[in-house]
C-alpha positions in Angstrom: 13.7 74.9 -16.7 11.0 75.0 -19.5 8.1 72.9 -19.8 7.0 71.8 -23.4 4.0 69.8 -24.0 4.3 68.0 -27.2 1.7 66.3 -29.1 2.4 63.7 -31.6 0.2 61.9 -33.9 1.1 58.7 -35.4 0.7 57.7 -38.9 0.1 54.1 -38.1 -1.6 52.0 -35.4 -5.4 52.9 -34.5 -6.8 55.7 -36.0 -7.0 59.0 -34.2 -4.5 58.0 -31.6 -3.2 60.9 -29.9 -0.2 61.0 -27.4 0.6 63.7 -25.1 4.1 64.2 -23.9 5.4 66.4 -21.2 9.1 67.0 -21.9 11.5 69.1 -19.9 14.7 70.4 -21.2 16.9 72.6 -19.3 18.5 74.5 -22.1 19.5 77.4 -19.8 22.0 75.5 -18.1 22.8 72.6 -20.3 23.1 73.6 -23.9 22.4 70.7 -26.4 25.4 70.2 -28.3 23.6 67.8 -30.8 20.4 67.1 -31.9 20.1 63.4 -32.9 17.5 63.2 -35.7 16.0 60.3 -36.0 12.7 58.5 -37.7 10.1 58.1 -35.5 10.1 54.4 -36.0 13.4 54.1 -34.3 12.5 53.8 -31.1 9.7 55.3 -28.4 8.9 58.0 -26.4 9.1 57.2 -22.9 7.1 58.5 -19.8 10.3 60.7 -19.3 9.7 62.7 -21.9 13.0 61.1 -23.4 12.7 59.3 -26.9 15.0 55.9 -26.6 16.3 54.1 -29.9 15.8 50.4 -30.2 18.4 48.5 -28.7 21.6 47.8 -30.8 20.0 50.1 -33.6 22.3 52.1 -35.6 20.6 55.0 -33.5 21.8 53.8 -30.4 25.1 53.3 -31.4 25.8 56.6 -32.5 24.1 58.2 -29.6 26.4 56.3 -27.4 29.5 57.1 -29.7 28.6 60.8 -29.3 28.0 60.7 -25.7 31.5 59.1 -25.3 33.2 62.1 -26.4 31.6 63.9 -24.1 28.9 65.5 -26.0 25.2 66.6 -24.9 23.2 64.7 -27.4 19.4 64.7 -27.3 17.4 62.4 -29.6 14.5 64.1 -31.6 12.2 61.6 -33.5 10.6 63.2 -37.0 7.0 63.0 -37.6 4.8 63.8 -40.4 3.4 65.9 -37.6 6.1 68.8 -37.9 4.8 71.1 -35.2 6.0 69.3 -32.6 9.2 68.6 -34.0 10.2 72.4 -34.9 9.1 73.3 -31.2 11.5 70.9 -29.8 14.7 71.8 -31.9 13.6 75.5 -31.2 13.7 75.0 -27.4 16.8 73.0 -27.9 18.5 74.7 -30.0 21.2 72.8 -31.0 24.6 73.4 -32.0 24.0 70.7 -34.9 21.9 68.8 -36.0 23.1 64.6 -36.7 20.4 64.0 -39.5 19.9 60.0 -39.5 16.2 60.3 -40.8 15.4 58.3 -44.2 12.0 58.7 -44.7 8.5 60.5 -43.6 5.6 57.9 -42.9 7.6 55.3 -44.9 8.2 57.2 -47.9 11.8 57.6 -48.9 11.7 60.2 -51.3 10.7 62.7 -48.6 14.0 62.9 -46.7 14.9 65.8 -49.0 12.0 67.4 -47.5 13.3 67.0 -44.2 17.0 68.6 -45.1 14.5 71.4 -46.4 13.1 72.1 -43.5 16.1 72.3 -41.2 17.3 74.9 -44.0 14.3 76.8 -43.8 14.6 76.6 -39.7 18.3 77.7 -40.7 19.6 74.9 -38.2 23.1 73.5 -39.5 23.1 69.6 -40.1 24.9 66.8 -41.2 25.1 65.3 -44.6 23.9 65.8 -47.7 21.2 69.0 -48.7 18.0 68.4 -50.3 19.4 68.7 -54.0 21.9 66.0 -53.4 19.2 63.9 -51.5 16.9 64.3 -54.5 19.9 63.7 -57.1 21.2 60.3 -55.4 17.7 59.0 -54.6 16.5 58.9 -58.2 19.0 55.9 -59.7 17.8 56.8 -63.2 18.8 60.6 -63.0 21.7 59.6 -61.1 23.0 57.2 -64.0 22.5 59.9 -66.5 24.3 62.7 -64.5 27.4 60.1 -63.8 27.6 58.7 -67.4 28.2 62.5 -68.5 31.2 62.4 -66.3 32.5 59.4 -68.6 31.8 56.9 -66.0 30.3 53.9 -67.5 26.5 53.0 -66.1 24.2 50.2 -66.8 22.0 50.5 -70.1 18.5 51.0 -68.3 15.0 51.8 -68.7 12.1 53.1 -66.3 8.6 51.5 -66.4 5.9 53.8 -64.9 3.4 52.6 -62.2 0.8 51.8 -64.7 0.6 51.0 -68.1 2.4 48.6 -70.5 5.4 46.6 -70.0 8.0 47.3 -72.6 11.5 46.6 -72.5 13.2 49.0 -75.4 15.7 46.3 -76.5 17.9 46.5 -73.7 19.7 42.9 -73.2 18.4 40.5 -70.5 19.1 39.8 -67.9 18.1 42.7 -66.2 17.6 43.8 -62.4 14.2 45.2 -61.7 14.0 47.3 -58.4 12.0 50.8 -57.4 13.5 53.8 -58.9 13.6 55.4 -55.6 14.2 52.7 -53.6 16.9 52.7 -50.7 18.8 49.6 -48.7 18.3 47.5 -51.3 14.3 47.6 -51.0 12.3 45.1 -52.9 15.7 43.8 -54.3 15.3 39.6 -54.4 16.5 36.8 -55.9 13.7 36.7 -58.7 14.6 40.7 -59.2 17.3 39.1 -61.7 15.2 38.4 -65.2 16.1 36.8 -67.8 13.4 37.0 -70.5 10.4 39.3 -71.3 7.9 36.5 -69.8 10.3 37.2 -66.3 9.8 41.0 -66.7 6.2 41.1 -66.7 5.6 38.6 -64.1 8.4 40.6 -61.6 6.8 44.1 -62.7 3.1 43.0 -61.8 4.2 41.4 -58.7 6.4 44.9 -57.6 3.1 47.3 -59.0 1.1 45.7 -56.0 3.5 46.6 -53.7 5.3 49.8 -55.0 3.1 52.6 -56.3 6.0 54.3 -58.0 8.4 53.6 -61.0 10.3 50.8 -61.5 14.2 50.8 -62.8 15.3 48.0 -65.3 18.7 47.8 -65.6 21.2 45.5 -67.5 23.1 43.0 -65.2 26.5 43.5 -65.1 28.8 40.4 -64.5 31.5 40.8 -62.2 31.7 41.8 -58.2 30.3 44.8 -56.2 32.6 47.6 -54.7 31.3 49.9 -52.3 33.6 53.1 -52.1 32.6 55.6 -48.7 33.7 59.0 -49.1 34.3 61.2 -45.9 34.6 64.8 -44.8 34.8 68.1 -46.5 37.1 67.3 -49.3 35.9 64.6 -49.3 38.8 61.5 -48.5 38.0 58.6 -50.6 38.2 55.6 -48.5 39.7 52.2 -49.6 37.1 50.2 -51.6 35.5 47.4 -50.1 34.7 44.1 -51.8 31.5 42.0 -51.4 32.5 38.7 -51.3 30.6 35.5 -51.6 32.4 32.5 -50.4 30.4 29.5 -51.5 29.2 28.7 -54.8 26.5 26.6 -56.1 22.8 26.5 -57.0 21.0 29.1 -55.3 24.3 30.8 -54.3 23.6 34.9 -54.3 24.6 36.9 -57.7 24.2 40.1 -56.2 23.6 42.3 -52.9 19.7 41.6 -52.2 17.9 42.7 -49.1 18.1 39.1 -47.6 21.8 39.0 -48.1 22.1 42.2 -46.6 19.7 41.7 -43.7 19.8 37.8 -43.0 22.9 36.7 -41.2 22.1 33.0 -41.6 22.1 33.5 -45.0 25.3 35.2 -45.4 26.6 32.5 -42.9 25.3 29.9 -45.1 27.0 31.3 -48.3 30.3 32.4 -46.6 29.3 36.1 -47.5 31.8 38.7 -46.1 33.6 41.7 -47.1 37.0 42.9 -47.3 39.1 45.7 -48.7 39.2 45.0 -52.2 43.0 44.2 -53.7 43.0 47.1 -56.6 45.8 47.4 -59.1 47.4 51.1 -58.6 45.5 52.2 -62.0 42.4 50.9 -61.4 42.6 52.2 -57.6 43.5 55.8 -59.1 40.4 55.3 -61.3 38.1 54.7 -58.4 39.1 57.4 -56.5 38.8 60.0 -59.1 35.3 58.6 -60.6 34.0 58.6 -56.8 35.3 61.9 -55.9 33.9 63.4 -59.4 30.5 61.0 -58.5 30.2 62.7 -55.0 30.6 66.4 -56.3 28.3 66.0 -59.3 25.3 64.5 -57.2 25.9 67.3 -54.3 26.8 65.2 -51.6 28.1 66.2 -48.3 30.0 65.5 -45.3 30.0 61.6 -46.1 28.5 58.9 -48.6 28.9 55.9 -50.5 29.4 55.0 -54.2 28.6 51.4 -55.4 30.0 49.9 -58.7 30.4 46.8 -60.3 33.9 45.6 -61.3 33.4 43.2 -64.4 35.8 40.6 -64.9 38.1 42.7 -67.5 38.8 45.5 -64.7 35.8 47.9 -66.3 34.3 50.2 -63.6 30.6 50.4 -63.8 28.2 52.8 -61.6 25.8 51.3 -60.0 24.3 53.8 -57.5 25.2 56.8 -54.8 24.2 56.4 -51.3 23.8 59.6 -49.8 23.2 58.4 -46.3 24.8 55.1 -45.9 24.4 52.9 -43.2 26.1 54.1 -39.9 25.9 51.0 -38.1 29.4 50.3 -36.8 28.7 46.7 -38.1 27.7 47.5 -41.5 29.9 45.4 -44.1 31.4 43.9 -41.0 33.3 45.5 -38.3 34.3 49.1 -38.9 34.9 47.9 -42.6 32.6 50.6 -44.9 35.3 53.6 -43.7 38.0 51.3 -43.9 41.3 52.5 -42.1 38.6 54.8 -39.7 37.6 54.2 -36.4 33.8 54.7 -36.0 34.3 57.5 -33.2 36.7 59.3 -35.6 34.3 58.7 -38.7 32.1 60.4 -36.7 33.9 63.1 -35.7 35.0 63.9 -39.3 31.4 64.1 -40.6 30.6 66.5 -37.8 33.9 68.8 -38.6 32.5 68.7 -42.2 29.2 69.8 -41.2 30.6 72.6 -38.8 33.3 73.6 -41.5 30.5 74.5 -44.0 28.3 76.2 -42.0 31.5 78.1 -40.2 30.4 76.8 -36.6 32.8 76.5 -33.9 34.1 72.8 -33.4 31.9 71.9 -30.6 34.7 69.2 -29.4 36.4 71.7 -28.4 36.5 72.3 -24.4 35.3 68.9 -23.7 
């Protein structure tokens, strides 16, 4: 029986609030197969010392699915005060870390730092490493890399956090959003600007909320395609199409934050996701481009590439997501990894991570 005293200093809430937790881990008799590393905001530490994810969250669903595979899983919250996190991981000695973190103190650009810390600790983990997280996070840099592959990208420019607001002759309309955002952060209906006046107005609003560069990119007419990739090779899953079933004034034109997170709004506009019906040639182009992008941006184990498909059949890259939402109901029930059950998708992610580091399959002998 090992007694660990963990001290956590929270970044938010009353200043100088410190919580002490006595966490007991029977690491000598019960090996930790997987440490589920999550953002500290994803749940709470109970008096027992166990960290419990919020109900119905992706963390809670993933924890249940992993335990259903007869794996011994411990949830570890990542906090900016890293010493307790390091101590807990070293005490657990997990066979693998399933990395679900996305930010540090709300800063999504620091997700790569978490991967870097795991590298320093020499703890194997699922998903993309430090370099790939940085490449995929940067919406401008990733577009330059993808354009060099011969894949179409929107014309775009970057506006710094301060200074003049100038458009270097990229045609309107434009989508304005944070260069390092995630999950449609700050993408709203008024993110689509149609002239210089609207551009200046939107940038000024965002500058008050986001102390980071903004990317302004050409709005591409067409439909949204989401292409998930899974495994070490990787396998390109069938493309998923965003369908907005109801038209009319005020209908969404793109995947805003509200569309992704407001069920009533989706119901109103009959929003759904379905496996896209693509021609053989287009399906081949999607697979080829997605696999090339996955490799060029140094993604690992799983990921998602987002495109716009124009009315004339042209494929335009929008962004790559190195840690797409693993909630089983993201894009509808099991639609993102089309044709693969939730449990099987998680098994393949784990297997790919283990293959990369040469570890034994922890699902064996269970």
